[in-house]
N, C-alpha and C positions, 0 to 999 in steps of 0.2 A: 564320376557316380556310376557304380557298382551296376551291372543289367539286373541283378534282382531288384534293385530300386527301382531301376527303372520301368520293370515289370510288374511293377507292385504299383506304382504312382497311377500305368496305364490302365490298369485292372482296377485301381477305383476311381478314375476318371470315367472310365466307361461306364460303371456301377452306376455313379451318379447321375449320366445322361441315359442311362436305362430309367431310373427313377424321375428325372425329367419328363422324358417322352411316357411312360406311365401319367403322370400325370396330366399333361399336356391330352391325352388321349382321353383321360377320363372328363376331361374340363374342368380341372380345378386348378381355376388361376391362383387360390390363395397358395396351392399347395407349389405353385413356382416360384412365388414370392419368396417361399419359406426356404428357398435353397439358394440364395442369395446371401450376403454378407450383410452386416450393418450400415455398414457405407460401401455399398455396391455402385455400379454406374451402366446403367444401359444408354449403348449409342446405336441406334437404330438408323434404318437408313431413313433418308426425306424428311429428317426431325431433328430436334433437339434432344439435348440427354432427358432420360427421363428418372428423375429422383422422386423418393417419397414410397412408402412400401402400398399405402393405397393406389399412386399411379403404374408401381409395377403391378399392383393385379390386377386395376382398369386397363390396362395395355395387352396383359397376356390374354383378356378375357374381350378385351374388343378385337384379337386378333381369334377368336374363336368363335365371337360374333358374326365376324367377316363370311365363315365357312371354311375356315383351318379346323380341320377335325384330326391330325395327329400331325405331328413331327418326327421324321425318322433324321436323327446323327449318327456321321458316320467319321470318325474321327480318323485323321490323315496321321498328324503326329503330335506327342507331348512333351514336352521340355521342362522335367522338372528342376527348381532351384531352394533348396532349402523348403520355408514351409509352404510355395507358390509353385504352379504349375502354367507351363501355357501353353491350350490345346491351337491347335489349327484345324478343322474341319470344314465339314458340308453338310447344309440341310437338305430336306426336301418338305414341302410343306404338302401335304393331302387332303383334297375334300369329302366329302361326305359318305361318296361311291367309289375311292380310294383313286381319284385322279388325281396328277400332279398339280398346286396351282401358284407354284413356289418351287423353285431350286437354288442355292447360292452357298457362300461359304462364310465362315466365320470364326473370330479369333474370342477365346474366353480365357482370363488370367483368375485363376484360380489362386486362392488361400485356404492353407487346413489349418483348421479351427477345431477342439473343440474335439478332435478326433475322426472329422471326417471335412471332406473338400468340399467347400463352396464357393459360387460363381461370385466374383469381387468385380471384375471388368469384363462386359458384353458387348461384342460388336458385328453386327451382318451387315451382308447385304447381298443382294440378286444375281446370278447369273444371266437371268434372262432378258431379252432385250424387253425395251418401255414399251409399253401399249402406243400404239397408233403407229 
């Protein structure tokens, strides 16, 4: 794959992440849910698969209601392959006063559909030690 294609896909995934971070910062759980494909899967830590748009929207709304007010995403690498791309990255979740509430890593498998990149598989976990 050419360097230009790699750069384009990286830039498009970075732009999609900006949309995600803006929606999160605005408390827009429905907007977050709309960034996923129709047959997406969310694999959060310490829980089962999240399926269904109401459940996905509810998952993100619950995170926001727990005090997470901002998500910062930092791409480590993007590996494109035809109409999919694998993103390996880091996240930091901030509270109302900007304090770090969680940080960790994630992998997203993106799908390119109708001219835009959508989250297809989303798995993440904390890098912070468990409480206690």
